[in-house]
C-alpha positions, 0 to 999 in steps of 0.5 A: 215631802215625797222623800218623807212619804217614802221614808214613812211608808218604808217599813210596811209598804215597800211594794206599794210605792210607784217610782216614776221613770222620769222627773215629775213635772206639771205634764205628768200630774196627777201621779200616783205615788203610793198604793193600798194606803189606809186612811189612818196611815195617810192621815198620820203622814199628812198631819206630820208633813203636809205644811212642809211640802212643795206638792199638793197630795190627794187621797183617793180610795187607797191611792195617794196622788201628787195632783199639783206642784208649788209655783209662783203663779199659784202662790200669787193667786192665793196671795191675791185672794188672801188680800181680798179676805183681809179687806175688813181688818180695819184697825184690828191687830192681826191676832184680834181681827174678827176674820182670820185667813190661813193657808193650808190648815188641816181639816178632816174632810167629809169622807174622813181624810185629812185635807187642807185647802189652799186658803181658809177663812174662819172666825176669830174665837171671840165670836165663834169659840172652839167647839165644846165637842171633839170633831165631828161635833157638832159644831165641827172643828179642824184637827186642832180643835179650832172652828171649822173654816167657813170659806175654802179656796182651791187653786189648780195649775197642774191639777185638772179641772175635774179634780178641782171641782171634785175637791170643792164639791167635797168641801161643800158636803160640810154644811158649815163651809158656806162658800167654796171658791175654785180657780183653775189656771189652764195651760198658757198659750204661745201667744202674748197679750199687749203687755207681753204676757203669755195668754192664759185661760182662767176660770173661777167657780163659786159654790155657796150653800143654798145657791146656784153655782156661779162661774167666770172666765177671766183669763186674758183669753178664753180656752179657744184663744179668743179675748175675754172682756176681763181687761180692766179693774172694777168690771161688774161682770168680773167681781165675785161677791161673798157675804162676810156673814158666811164667816160667822155661820154658827147656828144654835144646836138644841139639847138632845134629850136622848143623851144624858147631860147634853146641853146643846150649843148656844152661839155667842153674839155675832160681830156688829151689823156693819161687818155682818152686812158687808161683803168680800169683793174679789176683782178677778182682773186683779187676780189675773194681773197678779198671775201675769206679774209672776208667771214669767218668773215661774217659767224660769224656775221650772228647771230648779223645781225639777232638779229638786224633785229629782234629788228627792226621788234618788232617795226612793231607791229603797223601793226600786229595782232600778230606774233612771233620772234625768234632771238638767245636766245631772244623770243618775242611775240607782240600783237597789240590791239586797243590802247594797245600793250603787249610785252612779252620778255624772257632773255632781260634785264630791260634796253632793256625793257625800251628802247622798251617801249619808242620806241613803245610809240614814234612809236605809238605816244601814250600819256603817261597817256591815252595809255599804253605799257605793258612790261612783262619780 
């Protein structure tokens, strides 16, 4: 998606793109990649490309940041949470389940920026239909006109704890979001537990409308390296409970006599009491173990992710005077001149050079006979 962002901003924002002098990885996040970007331009871009990326972007006062990157452990935690929210599906077919769970659905945040959580839980339209009024309603909807999610989950690996909390608190400003769960995975330690997994501190924070914030330290160790008591399934102190009724929050809205034709909003009947009185239970030991299962594989993938990132950044020559990239054994030097791009590649096969030439020509909209992309290898 970084490539797409450069292309999207190419025409009007050449001087507003910041080019890193080394591959982006978890150690240099958050990274500001675009400056002085309007909310309208960002929203237009994010709606088009957000679901395709391997990065988590964030918009803050005109600056676009990369705040996190996809990883095995991130997806393992999200998947574990998803299974907990699917626990009450019973015999329902997926398309008829009263509780719907989705990854990264776009919503308009309370500050007007399009944003997506890592996981969203929302009601089936059988119980909460699409709002009759466009967003912001009331009731509010996502950008597709569907009911606004009632439970949001955010998982941070490279993203800082303070950024995670800020994102979760932002969701809480939307009153229809009843519960927000944030999970932070801190940097892994060099020590290992009895099962041979690298120790890691982890923290879960739950915000609920009208309730005090709750938090749990559930990693194999605390941040200071001491062991936690989260060492077996079913320990009460490491179980998060969220009422299922949060998903079906849908209050009536009285008619506004000052607005001609306004009839207010009358909700549909809720699901059966057996479901409304139930709870979601998230065993943090399960989340911890799902992380451990996938963490080592994630470490082995780091070089691959960096190579992908480096190949994407090559295309940003449109905005650079010159920069160097080192990715594994591949070294690239790119210099952008008025109508000329020179690329020097080491240890890259000829087919890759041909593909790069085609990519740069397309990106720069060069005419084959008048302009030139020179590949030296």
